[in-house]
C-alpha positions as CSV (number, residue, x, y, z in Angstrom):
1,M,26.5,90.2,3.6
2,Q,24.7,93.7,2.9
3,V,20.9,93.1,2.3
4,V,18.8,95.6,0.2
5,I,15.0,96.2,1.5
6,A,12.1,98.2,0.2
7,L,9.2,98.4,3.2
8,I,5.9,99.9,1.4
9,V,3.8,101.6,4.7
10,T,0.5,103.1,4.8
11,A,0.5,107.0,5.5
12,D,0.3,105.9,9.4
13,G,3.2,103.4,9.4
14,F,1.6,100.2,9.2
15,P,3.8,98.1,6.5
16,L,1.9,96.6,3.3
17,A,4.3,95.1,1.5
18,Y,8.2,94.8,0.9
19,E,10.5,93.9,-1.8
20,V,13.9,92.6,-1.2
21,L,16.9,93.4,-3.9
22,A,20.5,92.2,-3.9
23,G,22.7,93.1,-1.5
24,N,26.4,93.9,-1.9
25,T,26.1,96.6,-4.3
26,L,26.6,100.0,-4.0
27,D,23.5,102.0,-2.6
28,K,23.2,104.5,-4.8
29,H,22.8,101.8,-7.9
30,T,20.0,100.3,-6.1
31,L,17.4,103.1,-6.0
32,T,16.7,103.6,-9.9
33,D,15.6,99.7,-10.3
34,F,13.6,99.6,-6.8
35,L,11.5,102.8,-8.1
36,A,10.9,100.6,-11.3
37,K,10.1,97.2,-9.7
38,I,8.0,98.9,-6.9
39,E,5.9,101.0,-9.4
40,A,5.3,97.9,-12.2
41,Q,3.8,95.8,-9.1
42,Y,2.3,97.9,-7.1
43,G,1.2,101.3,-9.6
44,K,2.3,104.8,-9.6
45,A,0.9,106.7,-6.0
46,D,1.7,109.8,-4.6
47,R,4.6,107.8,-2.6
48,I,7.2,109.5,-0.2
49,W,10.4,107.5,-0.3
50,V,12.4,107.6,2.8
51,M,16.3,107.2,2.4
52,D,19.5,107.0,4.0
53,R,21.8,109.9,2.7
54,G,23.8,107.2,0.7
55,I,21.3,106.0,-1.2
56,P,20.7,108.5,-3.5
57,T,22.8,110.3,-6.5
58,A,21.5,114.1,-7.0
59,E,20.7,112.7,-10.5
60,T,18.6,110.1,-9.3
61,L,16.6,112.7,-7.0
62,A,16.3,115.2,-10.0
63,L,15.0,112.5,-12.2
64,M,13.0,111.8,-9.7
65,R,11.7,115.7,-9.1
66,A,11.1,115.7,-12.6
67,S,9.1,112.3,-13.1
68,D,5.2,112.2,-13.9
69,P,3.7,112.5,-11.0
70,P,6.3,113.9,-9.0
71,V,8.3,111.4,-6.9
72,H,8.7,112.9,-3.2
73,Y,11.3,111.7,-0.8
74,L,12.8,112.3,2.3
75,V,16.3,111.5,2.8
76,G,19.3,112.2,4.6
77,T,21.6,115.5,3.5
78,P,25.5,115.0,2.7
79,K,27.9,116.0,5.2
80,G,29.3,118.1,2.6
81,R,25.7,119.9,1.5
82,L,25.3,120.4,5.0
83,T,28.3,123.1,5.4
84,K,27.1,125.0,1.9
85,L,23.8,125.3,3.9
86,E,24.7,126.1,7.3
87,K,25.0,130.3,6.1
88,S,21.2,129.9,5.2
89,F,19.9,128.4,7.7
90,L,21.4,130.9,10.8
91,T,18.6,133.5,9.0
92,K,15.8,131.2,9.4
93,P,14.0,131.3,12.3
94,W,13.2,128.4,14.6
95,A,9.3,126.6,14.6
96,T,8.8,123.8,17.7
97,V,7.0,120.9,15.6
98,R,6.8,119.3,18.8
99,D,7.9,119.0,23.0
100,Q,12.0,119.1,22.9
101,V,12.0,119.1,19.0
102,T,12.6,122.4,16.7
103,V,13.2,123.0,13.2
104,K,13.9,125.3,10.4
105,L,13.2,125.9,6.9
106,L,15.1,126.5,3.8
107,D,13.1,125.9,0.4
108,Q,15.1,126.7,-2.7
109,D,16.3,125.1,-5.9
110,G,12.9,122.8,-5.9
111,E,14.1,121.2,-2.6
112,L,12.6,122.0,1.2
113,D,15.6,121.3,3.7
114,V,15.1,120.5,7.3
115,L,17.2,121.4,9.9
116,A,15.8,119.5,13.1
117,L,17.1,120.0,16.8
118,S,16.0,117.6,19.1
119,A,16.3,118.7,22.8
120,G,16.1,115.1,24.0
121,R,18.7,113.0,21.3
122,Q,21.3,116.0,22.4
123,G,20.9,115.5,25.9
124,K,21.3,111.3,25.0
125,Q,24.5,112.2,22.6
126,R,26.2,114.5,25.3
127,A,25.6,111.3,28.2
128,M,26.7,109.1,25.6
129,R,30.2,111.0,25.0
130,Q,30.5,111.7,28.8
131,R,30.3,107.7,29.4
132,R,33.1,106.9,27.3
133,P,35.9,108.8,29.1
134,K,34.6,108.0,32.3
135,R,34.5,104.4,31.5
136,L,38.4,104.9,30.2
137,W,39.2,106.7,33.0
138,K,37.9,103.5,35.7
139,R,40.0,101.0,32.6
140,L,42.7,102.9,33.2
141,H,43.1,102.4,37.4
142,A,41.8,98.8,36.8
143,L,45.3,98.0,35.0
144,R,46.9,100.0,37.4
145,R,46.0,97.6,40.3
146,H,46.8,94.2,38.5
147,T,50.1,92.8,38.2
148,L,50.7,92.7,33.9
149,S,53.9,92.8,31.7
150,R,54.9,95.2,29.3
151,D,53.0,93.2,26.7
152,D,49.9,92.4,28.5
153,L,49.8,96.0,29.5
154,L,49.8,97.5,25.8
155,L,46.9,95.0,24.2
156,K,44.7,95.3,26.8
157,L,45.6,99.8,26.1
158,G,44.9,98.9,22.6
159,A,41.8,97.2,23.4
160,A,40.6,100.4,26.2
161,K,41.7,102.6,22.8
162,K,39.2,100.6,20.7
163,D,36.4,101.1,22.9
164,A,37.1,104.6,24.0
165,G,37.1,105.8,20.6
166,R,37.6,109.7,20.4
167,A,37.9,109.6,23.8
168,Y,41.6,107.7,24.4
169,A,42.4,111.4,23.0
170,L,41.8,113.1,25.8
171,V,44.0,111.3,28.2
172,R,47.9,111.7,28.3
173,I,49.3,108.2,29.2
174,Q,52.8,107.0,29.5
175,V,53.8,103.2,29.4
176,P,57.0,101.9,30.4
177,A,60.3,101.4,27.8
178,P,61.4,97.7,26.7
179,D,63.3,97.6,29.5
180,E,61.2,98.1,32.4
181,P,58.7,96.6,34.9
182,V,54.8,97.9,34.8
183,T,54.8,100.2,38.1
184,A,52.7,102.9,38.9
185,E,56.1,104.8,38.4
186,T,56.3,103.4,34.6
187,F,52.6,103.6,33.5
188,T,50.9,106.5,34.2
189,F,47.9,108.5,32.7
190,A,46.7,112.3,32.9
191,L,43.4,114.2,31.7
192,K,45.0,116.9,29.4
193,R,43.5,119.8,30.7
194,K,43.0,122.4,28.1
195,T,39.6,119.9,27.2
196,T,36.4,121.2,28.2
197,T,35.4,117.8,28.9
198,P,34.4,117.1,32.6
199,S,36.8,115.3,34.3
200,P,35.8,111.7,35.0
201,P,35.9,110.8,38.8
202,A,38.7,109.0,39.9
């Protein structure tokens, strides 16, 4: 079940109130109701709405900018729009806003787009991507040490694939034919050497 919540906080981040609207509806259909309900109950104010990229439509954002007073917002950019903005961002300089965080600003069409780069977040994501191949590699070696039927092996490989995500494509796996036993010769695996991902340890 999806629950839709609007949290009202001060400029320092302290919560003042919250509202819960009907769940299990498309996010983009809830925003207009939120705006009307919050303004009716708490009055119009110089608020900044912070939203997930899937909540507002372009039409809703245009109405927010055109309202009196204008409604300010911070929203994630849809992936399709990011592609269109790439060339415009190339000529913009990076500015440091705090330790390990730099941004580029693009002011056009009545909106200010912010491209943020976090060195800490980048390192964390890189470590997460490297953990999955290593975990998969260890799991494959563990399967080889166990005595399994072919059906059991296929089930466990399916679970390993789900856990590994995209990392599963980094490994070439050969499974026994239906009439073959599971042995070190019939169940083999190796890294696809064309990838640039570091090889996990044996």
